[in-house]
C-alpha positions in Angstrom: -60.0 -75.0 -69.1 -60.9 -73.3 -65.4 -58.8 -70.3 -65.4 -55.7 -68.1 -66.5 -53.5 -67.3 -63.7 -51.2 -64.0 -63.7 -49.2 -62.6 -61.5 -48.7 -58.3 -60.8 -45.7 -59.1 -63.2 -46.3 -61.5 -65.5 -49.8 -59.4 -66.6 -47.6 -56.1 -67.5 -45.2 -58.5 -69.3 -47.8 -59.6 -71.6 -47.4 -56.1 -72.4 -44.3 -57.1 -74.7 -45.9 -59.3 -76.9 -48.5 -59.6 -80.1 -51.4 -61.8 -79.3 -53.9 -62.8 -82.2 -57.0 -64.9 -81.7 -55.2 -68.6 -81.9 -53.1 -68.0 -78.7 -56.6 -67.8 -76.5 -56.9 -71.5 -77.1 -54.2 -73.2 -75.4 -52.3 -69.9 -73.5 -48.6 -71.1 -74.9 -45.6 -68.9 -75.1 -42.8 -68.1 -77.9 -39.7 -69.3 -76.7 -37.3 -67.2 -76.2 -35.8 -65.4 -73.2 -38.7 -63.5 -71.6 -38.5 -64.9 -67.9 -42.5 -66.0 -67.8 -43.2 -69.6 -67.9 -46.3 -71.9 -68.3 -47.6 -74.1 -66.1 -50.5 -76.1 -66.8 -52.3 -77.4 -63.5 -54.6 -80.9 -63.8 -58.1 -79.6 -63.8 -57.6 -76.8 -66.8 -55.5 -74.1 -64.0 -53.1 -72.4 -66.8 -50.6 -70.1 -64.8 -48.1 -67.9 -66.7 -45.7 -66.9 -63.8 -41.9 -65.8 -63.6 -39.7 -68.3 -64.1 -37.8 -67.2 -60.7 -40.7 -66.7 -58.8 -40.3 -67.6 -55.1 -43.2 -67.1 -53.4 -46.9 -67.5 -53.8 -47.1 -64.2 -51.5 -47.8 -62.2 -54.2 -51.0 -60.1 -56.0 -52.3 -62.3 -58.5 -54.7 -61.8 -61.4 -57.2 -64.5 -61.6 -59.4 -64.5 -65.1 -62.4 -67.0 -65.5 -62.7 -69.9 -68.3 -64.7 -71.9 -70.0 -69.1 -71.3 -68.9 -71.7 -68.9 -68.7 -69.7 -66.2 -67.9 -66.2 -66.8 -69.3 -64.3 -64.3 -70.0 -63.1 -65.0 -73.3 -64.8 -67.2 -75.9 -64.8 -67.5 -79.8 -66.1 -64.4 -81.7 -65.3 -61.9 -79.0 -62.4 -59.0 -79.2 -59.8 -61.1 -77.1 -57.0 -59.2 -78.1 -58.2 -56.3 -76.8 -59.9 -57.3 -73.5 -56.9 -58.9 -72.1 -55.2 -55.0 -73.0 -58.1 -53.7 -70.7 -57.1 -56.2 -68.2 -53.6 -55.5 -68.2 -54.8 -51.6 -67.5 -57.2 -52.6 -64.9 -54.9 -54.6 -63.4 -52.3 -51.8 -63.2 -55.0 -49.3 -62.2 -55.6 -51.9 -59.4 -52.1 -52.3 -58.1 -50.2 -48.9 -58.6 -51.7 -45.4 -57.9 -50.3 -44.1 -61.2 -52.2 -45.2 -63.0 -56.1 -45.4 -63.8 -58.8 -47.1 -65.8 -59.5 -44.7 -68.9 -63.3 -42.8 -68.2 -64.4 -43.4 -71.6 -64.5 -47.4 -70.8 -66.8 -46.1 -68.2 -65.9 -47.6 -64.7 -68.2 -48.9 -62.4 -67.6 -50.0 -59.1 -69.8 -51.3 -56.2 -68.5 -52.3 -52.6 -65.7 -55.0 -53.9 -66.8 -55.1 -57.4 -65.5 -53.3 -60.7 -67.1 -53.6 -64.0 -65.9 -51.2 -67.4 -66.9 -52.1 -71.2 -65.0 -54.8 -73.0 -63.6 -52.9 -75.8 -64.4 -49.9 -77.9 -67.6 -48.5 -79.3 -66.6 -51.2 -82.6 -66.1 -54.6 -80.9 -67.6 -53.9 -77.7 -71.0 -53.4 -78.3 -72.2 -52.8 -74.8 -70.7 -55.9 -73.5 -69.0 -55.1 -70.0 -65.7 -57.1 -67.6 -67.0 -57.5 -64.6 -64.1 -58.1 -61.7 -63.9 -58.3 -57.6 -61.2 -56.6 -55.7 -59.3 -58.2 -53.1 -61.6 -61.6 -52.8 -61.1 -63.4 -49.6 -59.2 -60.3 -48.3 -56.3 -60.7 -50.6 -54.8 -58.3 -52.6 -55.6 -59.6 -55.7 -57.7 -59.2 -58.6 -60.3 -61.7 -60.1 -62.5 -61.4 -63.9 -64.9 -63.1 -63.0 -67.6 -63.2 -65.7 -68.4 -60.9 -69.1 -71.8 -60.1 -69.5 -73.4 -58.9 -73.5 -74.8 -55.8 -71.1 -74.8 -53.9 -68.1 -76.7 -56.3 -65.4 -77.1 -56.0 -61.4 -74.1 -57.6 -59.8 -76.2 -59.4 -57.5 -77.4 -61.7 -60.3 -73.5 -62.6 -61.4 -73.5 -65.3 -58.1 -70.7 -65.1 -55.9 -68.2 -67.1 -58.0 -65.5 -67.6 -55.4 -65.0 -70.9 -56.0 -62.8 -71.1 -59.1 -60.5 -68.2 -58.1 -60.1 -70.1 -54.7 -59.0 -73.3 -56.2 -56.6 -71.1 -58.3 -54.9 -69.6 -55.2 -55.0 -73.4 -53.9 -52.8 -74.3 -56.7 -49.9 -71.2 -56.6 -47.4 -73.3 -54.9 -47.8 -76.2 -56.8 -47.5 -73.6 -60.1 -44.1 -72.2 -58.7 -42.4 -75.3 -58.0 -43.5 -77.2 -61.3 -41.2 -76.9 -64.9 -43.0 -75.0 -67.5 -44.0 -76.7 -70.6 -42.4 -77.2 -73.2 -42.6 -75.2 -76.0 -43.4 -77.1 -79.4 -43.1 -74.9 -82.5 -47.1 -75.6 -83.1 -47.9 -75.0 -80.2 -46.6 -70.7 -80.0 -48.8 -69.7 -83.0 -50.5 -66.4 -81.9 -48.5 -65.0 -79.4 -45.0 -63.3 -80.8 -42.8 -60.4 -79.3 -43.4 -57.5 -80.4 -43.0 -53.7 -79.6 -45.6 -51.8 -77.7 -43.9 -48.5 -79.4 -44.7 -47.6 -83.1 -41.3 -48.5 -85.2 -38.2 -47.3 -84.6 -39.7 -44.6 -81.8 -36.7 -44.8 -79.2 -34.7 -47.1 -80.8 -33.8 -49.6 -78.2 -31.9 -47.1 -76.5 -33.0 -45.9 -72.8 -33.1 -42.6 -70.9 -29.6 -41.8 -70.4 -28.6 -42.6 -73.5 -31.2 -40.4 -75.1 -29.8 -37.4 -73.3 -25.9 -38.0 -73.5 -25.5 -39.3 -77.0 -28.9 -38.9 -79.3 -30.5 -35.8 -78.7 -29.9 -33.3 -81.3 -29.0 -30.0 -80.0 -32.2 -28.4 -80.0 -33.8 -31.3 -78.1 -31.1 -30.9 -75.4 -31.2 -27.2 -74.8 -35.0 -27.8 -74.7 -34.8 -30.8 -72.3 -32.5 -28.7 -69.9 -34.2 -25.9 -69.5 -35.2 -24.6 -66.1 -38.6 -23.9 -65.2 -38.6 -20.2 -65.6 -41.7 -19.8 -67.5 -43.7 -21.2 -70.9 -41.6 -22.7 -73.4 -43.2 -23.6 -77.0 -41.5 -26.4 -78.7 -41.8 -26.4 -82.7 -41.5 -28.4 -85.1 -42.6 -30.6 -88.4 -44.1 -33.7 -88.4 -41.4 -36.2 -87.5 -38.9 -34.1 -85.6 -39.1 -35.7 -82.5 -41.6 -33.1 -80.3 -43.4 -35.9 -78.2 -40.1 -38.0 -77.4 -38.4 -34.4 -76.3 -41.2 -33.7 -73.8 -41.1 -37.3 -72.7 -37.4 -37.0 -71.9 -37.5 -33.6 -70.2 -40.4 -34.9 -68.0 -38.5 -37.8 -66.9 -35.0 -36.0 -66.8 -36.7 -33.4 -64.4 -38.4 -36.3 -62.0 -35.0 -38.0 -61.6 -33.1 -34.5 -60.9 -36.3 -34.1 -58.3 -35.8 -37.3 -56.5 -32.3 -37.3 -56.7 -32.9 -33.9 -54.8 -35.0 -35.0 -52.2 -37.8 -32.9 -53.2 -41.1 -33.2 -53.7 -42.7 -32.8 -56.9 -45.8 -33.1 -59.0 -45.8 -33.1 -63.0 -48.5 -33.6 -65.0 -48.3 -34.7 -69.1 -51.5 -33.3 -70.4 -52.8 -34.8 -73.5 -55.5 -34.6 -76.2 -57.1 -38.5 -76.4 -56.7 -41.7 -74.5 -54.4 -42.8 -77.3 -51.9 -40.5 -76.6 -52.0 -41.1 -72.6 -51.1 -45.1 -73.5 -48.2 -44.0 -75.9 -46.7 -41.9 -73.4 -46.8 -44.5 -70.8 -45.4 -47.0 -73.6 -42.3 -44.3 -74.3 -41.6 -43.6 -70.7 -41.5 -47.4 -69.8 -39.4 -48.2 -72.5 -37.2 -45.3 -71.3 -36.9 -46.2 -67.7 -37.9 -49.5 -66.1 -41.4 -49.7 -65.3 -41.2 -50.5 -61.3 -38.9 -46.9 -61.3 -41.9 -44.9 -63.3 -44.0 -46.4 -60.7 -41.9 -45.2 -57.8 -42.8 -41.9 -59.0 -46.3 -42.0 -57.6 -44.5 -42.8 -53.9 -42.5 -40.5 -51.1 -43.2 -37.0 -52.5 -43.6 -37.3 -56.1 -46.1 -37.6 -58.5 -46.2 -37.7 -62.0 -49.8 -37.8 -64.1 -50.1 -38.5 -67.5 -54.0 -37.9 -68.1 -56.6 -35.8 -71.2 -57.5 -32.4 -69.7 -61.2 -33.9 -69.9 -60.1 -36.8 -67.5 -58.4 -34.1 -65.3 -62.0 -31.9 -65.8 -63.7 -34.9 -64.7 -61.7 -35.4 -61.6 -62.3 -31.9 -60.0 -65.7 -31.2 -61.2 -67.2 -35.2 -60.2 -69.6 -35.0 -62.7 -71.3 -38.5 -61.7 -71.8 -37.2 -58.2 -74.2 -34.5 -59.5 -75.6 -36.9 -62.3 -74.1 -35.3 -65.6 -72.7 -37.1 -67.9 -69.7 -35.7 -70.0 -70.1 -37.0 -73.8 -66.7 -38.0 -73.6 -63.3 -37.8 -71.4 -61.2 -38.6 -74.8 -61.1 -35.5 -77.1 -61.1 -37.4 -80.2 -64.4 -39.4 -79.1 -65.8 -36.4 -77.8 -65.5 -34.5 -80.9 -67.1 -37.1 -82.8 -69.9 -37.0 -80.5 -70.5 -33.7 -81.0 -70.4 -33.8 -84.8 -73.4 -36.4 -84.6 -75.6 -34.3 -82.8 -74.8 -31.2 -85.0 -76.1 -33.2 -88.0 -79.4 -34.1 -86.1 -79.4 -30.4 -85.0 -79.4 -29.5 -88.7 -81.7 -31.8 -90.2 -83.9 -31.1 -87.3 -83.8 -27.6 -88.6 -84.3 -28.5 -92.3 -87.5 -30.7 -91.4 -89.1 -27.5 -89.3 -91.4 -25.6 -91.5 -91.2 -22.8 -89.4 -87.0 -23.2 -88.4 -87.0 -23.3 -92.7 -89.1 -20.3 -93.1 -87.3 -18.2 -91.0 -83.6 -18.6 -92.6 -85.0 -18.6 -96.0 -83.2 -15.8 -96.3 -79.5 -16.6 -95.6 -77.1 -16.7 -97.8 -77.2 -18.8 -100.8 -73.7 -20.6 -100.3 -74.8 -21.3 -97.0 -78.2 -22.4 -97.9 -76.6 -24.6 -100.4 -74.3 -26.3 -97.7 -77.1 -26.9 -95.6 -79.0 -28.6 -97.2 -75.9 -30.9 -98.9 -74.8 -31.8 -94.8 -78.5 -32.9 -94.1 -77.8 -35.4 -97.4 -74.5 -36.3 -96.8 -73.0 -34.7 -99.2 -70.7 -31.9 -97.1 -69.5 -33.8 -93.9 -66.6 -30.6 -94.0 -70.1 -28.2 -93.4 -70.8 -29.9 -90.5 -66.8 -30.1 -89.2 -66.9 -26.2 -89.9 -69.9 -25.8 -87.6 -68.2 -28.0 -84.9 -65.0 -25.3 -85.2 -67.6 -22.3 -85.1 -68.9 -23.7 -82.0 -65.8 -24.6 -80.0 -63.9 -21.8 -81.2 -66.2 -19.0 -80.7 -69.6 -19.9 -79.4 -68.9 -22.1 -76.5 -65.6 -20.8 -76.1 -67.0 -16.9 -75.4 -70.1 -18.8 -73.3 -72.2 -16.9 -76.3 -75.8 -17.6 -76.0 -78.9 -17.0 -78.1 -81.3 -14.3 -76.9 -78.6 -12.9 -74.8 -76.0 -9.9 -74.7 -73.6 -12.2 -75.8 -75.6 -13.4 -78.9 -76.4 -10.2 -80.4 -72.6 -9.0 -80.2 -71.9 -11.7 -81.9 -74.8 -11.8 -84.7 -73.3 -7.9 -84.9 -69.8 -8.5 -85.2 -69.8 -8.5 -89.2 -65.5 -8.9 -89.5 -64.8 -12.7 -89.2 -61.7 -14.1 -89.5 -61.2 -16.0 -93.1 -60.6 -19.6 -91.2 -63.9 -19.5 -89.9 -67.0 -20.8 -91.8 -68.6 -17.5 -94.4 -71.1 -16.0 -92.4 -71.3 -13.0 -94.0 -75.0 -11.5 -93.3 -76.7 -10.9 -89.8 -79.1 -13.5 -90.7 -76.1 -16.8 -91.2 -75.0 -15.6 -87.8 -78.5 -15.8 -86.2 -78.8 -19.4 -88.2 -75.7 -20.7 -86.5 -77.0 -19.6 -82.8 -80.3 -21.5 -83.3 -78.7 -24.3 -85.1 -76.5 -24.1 -81.9 -79.6 -23.8 -79.8 -81.5 -27.1 -80.9 -77.8 -29.2 -80.4 -77.9 -27.6 -76.6 -81.6 -28.8 -76.1 -80.0 -32.1 -77.1 -77.4 -32.2 -74.3 -79.7 -31.2 -72.3 -82.4 -33.6 -73.1 -79.6 -36.2 -72.3 -78.2 -34.3 -69.4 -75.2 -34.4 -70.8 -72.1 -32.2 -71.4 -70.2 -31.4 -74.4 -66.5 -31.4 -74.2 -66.4 -27.5 -74.4 -69.1 -26.9 -72.0 -67.2 -29.0 -69.5 -63.9 -27.4 -70.6 -65.8 -24.1 -69.8 -67.2 -25.0 -66.1 -63.4 -26.5 -65.7 -62.2 -22.6 -66.1 -64.7 -21.7 -64.2 -64.0 -23.5 -61.5 -60.1 -23.2 -61.9 -60.9 -19.4 -61.5 -62.6 -20.4 -57.9 -61.9 -19.9 -54.2 -61.7 -23.7 -53.5 -58.8 -23.9 -56.4 -57.2 -21.0 -55.1 -57.6 -22.2 -51.6 -56.5 -26.2 -52.9 -53.7 -24.9 -55.7 -50.8 -25.3 -53.5 -52.0 -28.9 -52.6 -53.3 -29.9 -55.9 -51.6 -27.9 -58.9 -48.6 -28.8 -60.4 -44.8 -28.2 -60.6 -44.7 -27.8 -64.2 -47.1 -29.3 -66.7 -46.1 -30.9 -70.4 -48.2 -30.4 -72.8 -48.2 -32.6 -76.2 -50.3 -31.9 -79.5 -51.1 -28.3 -78.5 -52.2 -27.5 -82.2 -55.4 -30.2 -80.9 -56.1 -28.0 -78.1 -59.1 -24.6 -78.2 -58.7 -21.3 -76.9 -60.8 -21.8 -74.0 -58.5 -25.2 -73.4 -55.3 -23.4 -73.3 -56.5 -20.9 -71.0 -56.8 -23.4 -68.3 -53.3 -24.7 -68.5 -51.9 -22.2 -66.6 -54.2 -22.3 -63.8 -52.9 -25.5 -62.9 -49.5 -25.0 -62.2 -48.8 -24.0 -58.7 -48.5 -20.1 -57.9 -45.3 -19.0 -56.7 -43.8 -15.2 -56.3 -40.6 -14.5 -56.3 -38.8 -11.6 -53.7 -40.6 -8.8 -54.8 -44.3 -10.4 -54.6 -44.5 -10.7 -57.8 -46.2 -14.5 -59.6 -43.6 -16.2 -61.3 -44.6 -17.1 -64.9 -45.7 -20.7 -65.2 -43.9 -23.7 -66.0 -45.7 -24.6 -69.0 -43.8 -26.8 -71.9 -45.6 -27.2 -75.5 -45.3 -29.1 -78.2 -47.1 -28.0 -81.6 -47.1 -28.1 -85.3 -49.8 -26.3 -86.6 -50.0 -27.8 -89.9 -50.7 -31.1 -88.8 -54.2 -30.0 -86.8 -57.3 -31.1 -89.0 -59.0 -27.9 -87.1 -58.6 -24.5 -87.2 -59.9 -24.6 -83.7 -56.3 -23.6 -82.4 -56.5 -19.7 -83.5 -58.3 -17.6 -80.6 -61.1 -15.8 -82.3 -61.2 -12.6 -79.9 -57.4 -12.5 -80.1 -56.5 -9.2 -82.1 -53.2 -10.5 -83.2 -54.6 -14.1 -84.1 -52.2 -15.4 -81.9 -52.5 -19.0 -80.9 -51.4 -17.8 -77.2 -54.2 -15.4 -76.0 -53.7 -13.2 -73.2 -56.3 -14.7 -71.7 -54.3 -18.0 -71.1 -50.9 -16.6 -69.6 -48.6 -18.0 -72.0 -48.0 -15.4 -74.2 -43.9 -14.0 -74.7 -43.1 -17.6 -74.6 -39.3 -18.8 -75.2 -39.6 -20.8 -78.6 -37.5 -24.0 -79.7 -37.4 -24.9 -82.7 -36.7 -28.6 -84.4 -35.9 -28.9 -87.7 -34.0 -32.1 -88.2 -36.4 -35.1 -89.0 -36.3 -38.5 -88.1 -39.2 -40.6 -89.4 -39.0 -40.2 -93.3 -37.0 -40.3 -96.3 -35.3 -37.3 -98.0 -38.2 -37.8 -100.6 -40.8 -37.5 -98.0 -39.2 -34.6 -96.7 -39.4 -33.1 -100.5 -42.7 -33.7 -100.9 -43.7 -32.4 -97.6 -42.1 -29.1 -98.7 -43.8 -28.6 -102.0 -47.1 -30.0 -100.2 -46.6 -26.5 -97.4 -46.2 -24.4 -100.0 -50.3 -24.7 -101.2 -51.4 -23.8 -97.2 -53.5 -20.8 -97.5 -52.1 -18.2 -95.7 -53.7 -18.1 -92.0 -52.5 -14.8 -90.0 -50.7 -15.5 -87.3 -47.8 -13.7 -86.4 -44.5 -16.3 -86.2 -46.3 -19.5 -86.3 -46.8 -19.9 -90.4 -43.5 -20.7 -91.2 -42.4 -22.5 -94.5 -41.8 -26.1 -93.9 -38.0 -26.9 -92.8 -37.8 -30.5 -92.1 -34.4 -31.3 -93.2 -34.3 -35.7 -93.2 -31.7 -37.6 -91.4 -32.8 -41.2 -92.9 -31.3 -42.9 -96.2 -32.6 -42.2 -99.9 -36.1 -44.1 -100.9 -38.0 -44.2 -103.7 -39.6 -40.4 -104.6 -43.2 -40.4 -103.6 -46.4 -41.1 -106.4 -49.8 -40.4 -107.4 -52.0 -42.8 -109.3 -55.5 -42.3 -110.9 -58.1 -44.6 -110.9 -61.5 -44.3 -112.8 -63.5 -44.4 -109.7 -63.2 -45.1 -106.0 -64.6 -48.3 -105.5 -61.6 -49.2 -108.6 -58.9 -47.3 -106.5 -60.0 -48.8 -102.9 -59.9 -52.3 -104.6 -56.6 -51.4 -106.0 -55.0 -50.5 -103.2 -56.6 -53.0 -100.4 -55.0 -55.4 -102.8 -51.5 -53.7 -102.9 -51.2 -53.4 -98.8 -52.5 -56.9 -98.2 -50.0 -58.0 -100.6 -47.7 -55.8 -98.9 -48.5 -56.5 -95.6 -47.9 -60.1 -95.5 -43.9 -59.9 -97.1 -43.0 -57.0 -94.8 -40.4 -57.4 -91.9 -42.3 -56.5 -88.4 -45.8 -57.2 -90.1 -49.2 -55.6 -91.0 -48.4 -52.4 -88.4 -46.0 -51.6 -91.1 -48.5 -51.3 -93.7 -51.5 -48.2 -94.0 -54.1 -47.4 -95.9 -55.2 -43.7 -94.8 -58.0 -42.0 -96.7 -57.9 -38.3 -95.8 -62.0 -38.2 -97.0 -64.4 -38.4 -93.9 -67.5 -38.9 -95.9 -65.9 -41.4 -98.3 -64.0 -43.1 -95.5 -67.9 -43.9 -93.7 -69.3 -44.7 -96.6 -67.0 -47.8 -97.9 -66.4 -49.3 -94.2 -68.7 -52.5 -95.3 -66.9 -53.0 -97.7 -63.7 -53.1 -95.6 -65.7 -55.0 -93.0 -67.2 -57.3 -95.9 -64.6 -58.4 -98.3 -61.4 -57.3 -96.5 -62.6 -58.3 -93.1 -59.2 -60.8 -92.7 -56.9 -59.0 -94.5 -57.4 -55.0 -93.2 -57.3 -53.9 -89.2 -60.1 -50.7 -89.1 -58.9 -47.8 -87.5 -61.6 -45.6 -86.4 -60.6 -43.7 -83.6 -57.4 -43.2 -81.6 -58.2 -45.3 -78.8 -57.9 -48.5 -81.0 -54.1 -47.2 -81.9 -53.2 -49.4 -79.0 -54.2 -52.6 -80.5 -52.1 -52.2 -83.3 -49.6 -54.9 -81.7 -52.1 -57.8 -81.8 -53.4 -57.3 -85.5 -50.4 -59.7 -87.5 -50.4 -59.7 -90.7 -53.3 -57.3 -91.6 -53.0 -53.7 -93.1 -54.4 -50.8 -91.1 -57.4 -48.9 -92.6 -57.8 -45.3 -91.3 -57.7 -41.8 -91.6 -54.8 -39.8 -90.8 -56.3 -38.1 -87.8 -56.7 -41.5 -85.6 -53.3 -42.2 -86.2 -51.2 -39.1 -86.0 -47.9 -39.9 -84.0 -47.5 -43.3 -85.3 -45.0 -44.0 -88.4 -45.4 -47.0 -91.4 -42.7 -48.0 -93.4 -45.4 -47.7 -96.2 -48.9 -45.2 -96.7 -51.0 -45.2 -99.5 -52.8 -42.1 -98.7 -55.9 -42.6 -100.6 -58.7 -40.0 -102.2 -56.9 -37.1 -102.0 -59.7 -35.7 -104.9 -60.4 -32.2 -106.0 -63.7 -32.5 -105.2 -62.6 -32.6 -101.4 -61.7 -29.3 -101.3 -61.8 -27.4 -104.9 -60.2 -23.5 -105.5 -63.0 -21.5 -104.9 -63.6 -23.4 -101.5 -63.5 -21.4 -98.6 -60.0 -21.1 -96.4 -60.8 -23.2 -94.0 -61.8 -26.4 -96.2 -58.5 -26.1 -98.7 -56.5 -25.7 -95.0 -58.3 -29.1 -93.9 -57.5 -30.9 -97.0 -54.4 -30.2 -97.0 -53.6 -30.6 -92.9 -55.0 -33.9 -93.7 -53.0 -34.8 -96.4 -49.3 -33.1 -94.9 -50.3 -35.9 -91.4 -51.2 -39.1 -93.7 -47.9 -38.4 -95.6 -45.6 -37.8 -92.6 -46.7 -41.0 -91.3 -45.1 -43.1 -94.4 -41.2 -43.7 -93.0 -39.9 -45.3 -96.8 -42.7 -45.3 -99.2 -45.8 -43.2 -99.9 -48.1 -44.2 -102.6 -50.9 -41.1 -103.2 -54.1 -42.1 -105.3 -57.3 -40.2 -106.4 -60.5 -41.0 -108.7 -61.5 -39.5 -112.0 -65.0 -39.6 -110.6 -63.9 -37.2 -107.9 -62.3 -34.9 -110.3 -58.8 -36.4 -109.9 -56.2 -35.3 -108.0 -56.7 -32.2 -105.9 -54.9 -29.4 -107.3 -52.6 -29.0 -103.8 -50.5 -31.4 -105.6 -49.9 -29.8 -108.5 -46.9 -27.3 -107.4 -45.3 -31.5 -106.1 -45.9 -33.3 -109.4 -44.8 -29.9 -111.4 -41.4 -30.2 -109.1 -40.8 -33.8 -109.3 -41.2 -34.8 -106.0 -43.8 -36.4 -107.0 -44.0 -38.9 -110.0 -47.5 -39.6 -111.8 -47.8 -43.8 -111.6 
């Protein structure tokens, strides 16, 4: 075949389909009322267009097939590449969409290039497209390359595009090909959203009939100050935020008022989720209307906003990522390198031979890959304290940090001055590596962004470029410094007495879902999650208690697990779990012991494989979630080898957008990567005593319980927990649940 031709409309509708590798051999459509037809024109041109299309004067996407630079081919991540083509097409046709910056898009004249896949599937390959070929408004994907190459090496390549356009009118006039049952392999109609997220209801139906009393109260709140929306996992916080944003947008539009709203999230996967929820509640066309005239909705990561305003590429600086999750993983690896470099230096090692015994032990364990939690706690120290406050070795800020002995119990234990000096020197090595790469860490980028928002330049632009309101999901994943930037993004208005109005910021969160403690402000006198610097203190609170995404039995287990959380002194925030499940009764969660980790994974994978083959909705309804990062990383080769055809690896939040293509494979991931998703059955593995012994620090204990809480709350109907005796057996954080019967031994 020579080319696949799509219209602006049909490329968007393909988001409704789950597609596997078989589809890319014939590009057939399934039976059903989906409004599309497939036409094969002699010579190898496949058109997927609306079946009622009347004119060939529409914008198209042409994808080259066959030959040296064919876009799709065996052995490539074709389904995920198609998703990227769909996203790039939306960015080309609609001002409301952008190509995610972590795809590393690059444009030169009329040619566009970006990564063909994520770090796991793409391996540096790129998709190359021509914008507006032959003066049209079209997009022509003309080359797949295994690496970045000069555009002039790819040749002109317009001949296939020209032929495809020449036969477009013929395709419109031709009936679609007959759909034999065996010809539709590899494509099925599939929900883009996680199962049951909006339950098939549109915006008006949700607002009038489905919202709870508290959700409705939140949606109806005026723009007169910040509001916190707090609730346990599954209480509908994200959905309520999206409904409020859309209802407010429609109200502005109906009143002919210009508006600018921004939905700020922590990762690109969350951007995709919010867009999908929005498009399920109102039409895609209506959502895009909000970008025309005086109205605008933006859905972005905070880091994308920072990059947009600070223009790092023009200064030849490279942010490590514009995705919070991906950026934190990069920083984790760099801190690990810094620790190893210090350990390998006789001078450094001698200088810090007198650090606390526990700190020395954990330093050694971390470089042997035996204590990843230590690296995570150091990263927490960097983001929450050192980079947040611009603390530097050899400066006054550094000396104050070293001399300050009293520290909150949730931070890494650094009882002696030499311990804190050690941390500052590790941080200096870490920063040197960033400097050598001409790169900025996530925290450095946010610090620069915060400074920009205090500048005279932003003061001049704020009324034009700022927002009428900001909506923030997963506030618990934002650091103190990141929260500090939010109120500065809102337009500044004044009351009749000349006093500035409080910023309209609507924030959803659940502190117990955070795998890190970075949400707490280290320098806040009362340990508040919203310090005076954030400008968000004394915000109104709306509490959600009704749970819609898991059974009463799972809710009862979460209630008992909640009792194991070590207390953190956050006034009015660290309340007991109060979720009230609305789903029908189901089985009580179970816990099972295995002799060792290998037997555990073999047993659980076999059970998950069997369930994924028969459950309604396929493998995307079954997840194996590992709470141990060390074990997850160690056993990835096992997954990629023996279970490659049975399991779908999700090792970043970006990959979650590909779940509709996984067929009968089950999901293997960690709780953090699937936050916001829901599965019928969750196998929560390696909830082991060794992950956080009783004598370990508060931060480490809380991290294990948060990961267990987050993973368990992803289960809708069935939850199975497992541990291995070679790692100490079941963690004691499960003891109360076992004693009270909300978790039964298998």
